[in-house]
C-alpha positions as CSV (number, residue, x, y, z in Angstrom):
1,V,17.1,17.4,8.2
2,F,16.9,19.4,11.5
3,L,14.8,17.9,14.3
4,D,13.6,18.8,17.7
5,R,13.6,22.6,16.9
6,G,17.3,22.5,15.9
7,A,18.5,20.4,18.8
8,S,19.6,17.5,16.5
9,V,20.2,16.7,12.8
10,L,19.0,13.5,11.0
11,S,21.3,12.3,8.2
12,L,20.9,9.3,5.9
13,N,23.5,7.6,3.6
14,R,22.9,5.7,0.4
15,E,23.0,2.4,2.2
16,G,19.9,3.3,4.1
17,N,21.7,3.9,7.5
18,G,20.4,6.9,9.5
19,F,22.2,8.9,12.2
20,R,21.0,11.5,14.7
21,W,23.5,14.1,15.7
22,S,23.3,16.5,18.6
23,T,24.0,20.1,17.6
24,S,25.2,21.0,21.1
25,N,28.0,18.4,21.6
26,G,28.2,16.5,18.3
27,E,27.1,13.2,19.9
28,M,26.0,10.6,17.3
29,Q,23.2,8.1,17.7
30,P,22.8,5.4,14.9
31,I,19.3,4.9,13.7
32,D,18.8,1.3,12.6
33,G,16.5,1.8,9.6
34,H,16.1,-0.4,6.5
35,Q,19.2,-1.7,4.7
36,A,17.4,-3.2,1.8
37,R,14.8,-2.2,-0.8
38,L,11.4,-1.3,0.6
39,T,8.4,-3.5,-0.4
40,S,5.4,-1.7,1.1
41,L,4.1,1.0,3.4
42,T,1.0,2.0,5.3
43,V,0.0,5.3,6.9
44,S,-2.3,5.5,10.0
45,S,-5.5,7.5,9.8
46,G,-4.3,9.8,12.6
47,E,-1.5,10.7,14.9
48,G,1.1,11.0,12.0
49,M,2.5,7.4,12.1
50,A,3.6,5.2,9.3
51,V,5.0,1.7,8.8
52,T,7.5,0.7,6.1
53,S,8.7,-2.8,5.2
54,S,11.7,-4.4,3.6
55,A,12.2,-8.1,3.0
56,K,13.3,-8.8,6.6
57,K,11.8,-6.0,8.8
58,A,8.9,-3.7,9.4
59,I,9.5,-0.3,11.1
60,R,7.0,2.0,12.7
61,W,7.9,5.7,12.3
62,H,6.8,9.1,13.5
63,L,6.3,10.8,10.2
64,L,7.2,14.4,10.8
65,T,10.2,13.8,13.1
66,G,11.5,10.7,11.3
67,R,11.8,8.9,14.7
68,M,11.7,5.1,14.7
69,E,9.2,4.0,17.3
70,S,9.5,0.2,17.0
71,S,10.4,-2.6,14.6
72,L,9.4,-6.2,13.9
73,E,11.3,-8.9,12.0
74,A,9.7,-11.4,9.6
75,K,10.8,-13.4,6.5
76,N,10.1,-11.9,3.1
77,I,7.5,-9.3,4.1
78,S,5.4,-8.5,1.0
79,E,2.8,-6.0,2.4
80,V,2.0,-4.1,5.6
81,R,-1.5,-2.6,6.3
82,W,-2.7,-0.5,9.2
83,C,-5.9,-1.8,10.8
84,P,-8.8,0.8,10.7
85,D,-8.8,0.7,14.6
86,R,-5.3,2.2,14.5
87,Y,-4.1,-0.1,17.2
88,S,-2.6,-2.9,15.1
89,I,-0.8,-3.6,11.9
90,A,-1.0,-6.6,9.6
91,L,2.2,-8.0,8.0
92,A,1.9,-10.4,5.0
93,H,5.1,-12.5,4.8
94,E,6.5,-15.9,3.7
95,E,5.1,-17.8,6.7
96,G,1.6,-16.2,6.5
97,V,0.1,-13.2,8.3
98,T,1.2,-11.5,11.6
99,L,-1.0,-9.1,13.5
100,W,1.2,-6.6,15.2
101,P,-0.7,-4.9,18.1
102,L,0.9,-1.8,19.6
103,P,2.6,-2.7,21.8
104,G,3.2,-6.5,21.6
105,I,3.0,-9.2,19.0
106,M,0.3,-11.8,18.2
107,R,0.8,-14.3,15.4
108,L,-2.3,-15.4,13.5
109,A,-3.2,-17.4,10.4
110,R,0.2,-19.1,10.0
111,E,0.3,-20.9,6.6
112,T,2.3,-24.0,5.8
113,R,2.4,-23.0,2.1
114,K,4.7,-20.1,1.5
115,V,3.4,-16.8,0.1
116,K,5.7,-15.3,-2.6
117,A,7.5,-12.1,-1.5
118,Q,6.8,-8.7,-3.0
119,L,3.2,-9.5,-3.9
120,P,0.5,-7.5,-2.0
121,C,-2.0,-9.9,-0.6
122,I,-3.9,-8.5,2.4
123,A,-6.6,-5.8,3.0
124,F,-8.6,-4.8,6.1
125,H,-12.4,-4.5,6.0
126,P,-13.4,-0.9,6.9
127,S,-14.7,-2.1,10.3
128,G,-11.3,-3.6,11.2
129,E,-13.0,-6.8,12.4
130,R,-12.2,-8.8,9.2
131,W,-9.4,-9.0,6.7
132,L,-9.1,-10.4,3.2
133,R,-5.9,-12.3,2.5
134,K,-4.3,-14.6,0.0
135,S,-4.3,-18.1,1.6
136,E,-3.0,-19.9,-1.5
137,D,-1.8,-18.9,-4.9
138,T,-5.3,-18.8,-6.4
139,T,-7.5,-18.4,-3.3
140,A,-8.4,-15.5,-1.1
141,I,-10.4,-15.8,2.1
142,E,-12.1,-13.3,4.4
143,E,-11.9,-14.2,8.1
144,Q,-12.3,-12.7,11.5
145,V,-9.1,-11.0,12.6
146,Q,-9.4,-12.2,16.2
147,D,-10.6,-15.7,15.2
148,P,-9.1,-16.8,11.9
149,S,-11.1,-20.1,12.0
150,Q,-14.2,-18.0,11.2
151,V,-14.0,-17.8,7.3
152,T,-16.8,-15.7,5.9
153,I,-15.9,-15.6,2.2
154,R,-13.7,-17.8,0.0
155,L,-12.9,-16.7,-3.6
156,S,-10.9,-18.5,-6.2
157,T,-9.2,-17.4,-9.4
158,E,-8.8,-20.9,-10.8
159,N,-5.3,-21.2,-12.2
160,D,-4.4,-17.5,-12.2
161,P,-2.3,-16.5,-9.1
162,I,-3.6,-13.6,-7.0
163,T,-1.4,-10.6,-6.8
164,S,-3.6,-7.9,-5.2
165,V,-6.8,-7.6,-3.1
166,A,-9.0,-4.7,-2.0
167,Y,-12.2,-3.7,-0.3
168,S,-14.6,-0.9,-1.3
169,P,-14.9,1.9,1.3
170,T,-18.1,0.3,2.6
171,G,-16.8,-3.3,2.5
172,E,-19.7,-4.3,0.2
173,K,-17.4,-5.1,-2.7
174,I,-14.2,-7.0,-3.0
175,V,-11.7,-6.8,-5.9
176,L,-9.0,-9.3,-6.7
177,G,-6.2,-8.8,-9.2
178,T,-4.2,-11.6,-10.8
179,K,-0.8,-12.4,-12.4
180,N,-2.3,-12.5,-15.9
181,G,-4.1,-9.2,-15.6
182,M,-7.6,-10.4,-14.8
183,V,-9.8,-8.5,-12.3
184,I,-12.6,-10.2,-10.3
185,L,-15.3,-7.9,-8.8
186,H,-17.3,-9.6,-6.0
187,H,-20.6,-8.3,-4.7
188,R,-21.2,-9.2,-1.1
189,K,-25.0,-8.7,-1.1
190,T,-25.6,-11.0,-4.1
191,G,-22.6,-13.3,-3.7
192,Q,-21.9,-12.9,-7.4
193,S,-18.5,-12.4,-8.9
194,Q,-17.6,-10.8,-12.3
195,K,-14.5,-11.6,-14.3
196,L,-13.2,-8.5,-16.0
197,V,-10.6,-8.8,-18.7
198,T,-8.3,-5.9,-18.1
199,Q,-4.6,-5.3,-18.4
200,T,-2.2,-7.7,-20.2
201,D,0.1,-8.4,-17.2
202,A,0.1,-8.7,-13.4
203,I,-2.1,-6.4,-11.4
204,H,0.2,-4.8,-8.7
205,R,-2.2,-2.5,-6.9
206,I,-6.0,-2.0,-6.6
207,R,-7.3,1.2,-5.0
208,F,-10.9,2.4,-4.5
209,H,-11.8,6.0,-4.8
210,P,-13.0,7.3,-1.3
211,G,-16.4,7.9,-2.7
212,G,-16.7,4.2,-3.6
213,K,-18.1,4.7,-7.1
214,F,-15.0,3.5,-9.0
215,F,-11.7,1.8,-8.5
216,A,-8.2,1.9,-10.2
217,T,-5.8,-1.0,-11.0
218,A,-2.1,-0.6,-11.7
219,S,-0.3,-3.1,-13.8
220,R,3.0,-4.5,-14.9
221,D,2.0,-3.5,-18.4
222,R,2.6,0.2,-17.5
223,S,-1.1,1.1,-17.5
224,I,-3.7,2.2,-15.0
225,W,-7.3,1.3,-15.6
226,L,-10.3,3.0,-14.0
227,R,-13.5,1.0,-13.6
228,D,-17.0,1.5,-12.4
229,A,-17.5,-0.2,-9.0
230,G,-21.1,-1.1,-9.7
231,N,-20.8,-3.0,-12.9
232,G,-17.1,-3.1,-13.7
233,A,-17.4,-1.0,-16.8
234,L,-14.2,0.6,-18.1
235,I,-14.1,4.4,-17.5
236,Q,-10.6,5.2,-18.7
237,K,-7.1,3.9,-19.5
238,L,-4.1,5.9,-18.4
239,T,-0.9,5.0,-20.3
240,L,1.6,7.7,-19.6
241,H,4.0,5.6,-17.4
242,R,7.1,4.2,-19.2
243,A,7.6,1.3,-16.8
244,E,5.5,-1.1,-14.7
245,V,3.3,0.7,-12.2
246,R,3.5,-0.5,-8.6
247,G,2.4,2.5,-6.5
248,L,-1.2,3.7,-6.6
249,D,-3.4,5.6,-4.1
250,F,-6.2,8.2,-3.9
251,S,-6.1,11.1,-1.5
252,P,-8.6,10.7,1.4
253,D,-10.4,13.8,0.2
254,G,-10.9,12.2,-3.3
255,R,-9.3,15.1,-5.2
256,L,-6.0,13.5,-6.2
257,M,-4.6,10.2,-7.4
258,A,-0.9,9.3,-7.3
259,S,0.9,6.6,-9.3
260,A,4.5,5.5,-9.4
261,S,6.6,3.2,-11.5
262,D,9.8,1.0,-11.5
263,T,11.9,3.9,-12.8
264,G,11.1,6.2,-9.9
265,E,8.6,8.1,-11.9
266,L,5.7,9.6,-9.8
267,F,2.6,11.2,-11.3
268,L,-0.2,13.2,-9.7
269,W,-3.6,13.1,-11.3
270,R,-6.8,15.1,-10.9
271,Q,-10.4,14.5,-12.1
272,K,-11.5,16.6,-15.0
273,R,-14.2,19.1,-14.3
274,G,-17.7,17.6,-15.0
275,S,-16.2,14.3,-16.1
276,R,-15.3,10.9,-14.6
277,E,-12.0,10.9,-16.4
278,W,-8.7,11.9,-14.9
279,E,-5.8,14.0,-16.2
280,R,-2.1,14.3,-15.2
281,M,-1.3,17.5,-13.3
282,A,2.3,16.9,-12.2
283,G,5.2,14.5,-12.6
284,F,8.7,14.1,-11.2
285,R,11.3,11.4,-10.4
286,L,12.7,9.9,-7.2
287,P,15.8,7.7,-6.8
288,G,15.1,4.0,-7.4
289,M,12.0,1.9,-8.1
290,I,8.9,3.0,-6.1
291,A,7.3,-0.1,-4.7
292,D,4.4,1.6,-2.9
293,L,3.0,4.9,-1.9
294,S,0.3,6.4,0.3
295,F,-1.3,9.8,1.1
296,T,-1.6,10.8,4.7
297,S,-5.0,11.2,6.3
298,N,-5.1,15.0,5.8
299,S,-4.3,14.6,2.0
300,S,-1.4,17.1,2.4
301,Y,1.6,14.6,2.3
302,L,2.6,11.7,0.1
303,L,4.8,8.9,1.4
304,T,6.8,6.6,-0.9
305,A,8.6,3.3,-0.4
306,N,11.7,3.1,-2.7
307,A,14.1,0.4,-3.8
308,N,17.1,2.3,-2.4
309,G,15.9,1.6,1.1
310,V,14.5,5.1,1.7
311,A,10.9,6.3,2.3
312,Y,10.4,9.8,1.1
313,L,7.8,12.1,2.7
314,L,6.6,14.7,0.1
315,R,4.6,17.8,1.0
316,L,2.0,18.9,-1.5
317,L,2.3,22.7,-1.7
318,N,-0.7,23.5,-3.9
319,R,-3.0,20.7,-4.6
320,D,-5.0,22.7,-7.1
321,R,-2.1,23.4,-9.4
């Protein structure tokens, strides 16, 4: 890929090693990217930045140039999430949670109990002042980001380990997904929680539609379920994937949904006219398992995190077709 208006070339080999070459004198500069399978990614709401993670390292990138801005090492990183204030990033890893301000590092909420790798377990409240995280296998807590001793909500799934957490766009609802396919919908105003029997295996991802009226869950059983955010009622089951679904996201404008599986299969979906149901509009395959994906803030690009150590930035040419 040509960068800097043709002044340099960026190349990447199959081991995940990147190199920047000068087109004037041939000088080579190694780019120390990921050298292991990617586990998660997060895209900022502005300024074209993204963070990708592998088991040992998180890297902050400039999306359109591919330039690595900074990196942070941690043990068994399972998920990265950009804070809504755009000035910090949360890393969930084996030792707990790290808040990564830009620039600098501040460690918060360190746990003595290890959190299993490759299980998403953190989400920011839309205000950016609180986060929801997995504190133990079957417990999720909401706490103040700057003061983790201030716990505002504690939710338990009894004997079913938590695998995913999410907030609604307003923060009024919380959804937990478990290893055995159960979904818990918690209503903040009433303090009531609903247990919803859903997929037959682990819930890998939970994503709310930007409008907040429904949410989607992606599972190891190869399905995606859409549910009403008010009462948890089932809207639709999507079963076109041929392997477990790990990547799931709605575009910020609400017009598209993207899903991806362990075989590198990536589908784009759109809502049917005059209906709450969705239909597949496109599908293709990328190398390696897709562990996570995210739309950019303008809904024009899609970023994927793949098992071959590469993050692919895809441009959507015609979102209506």
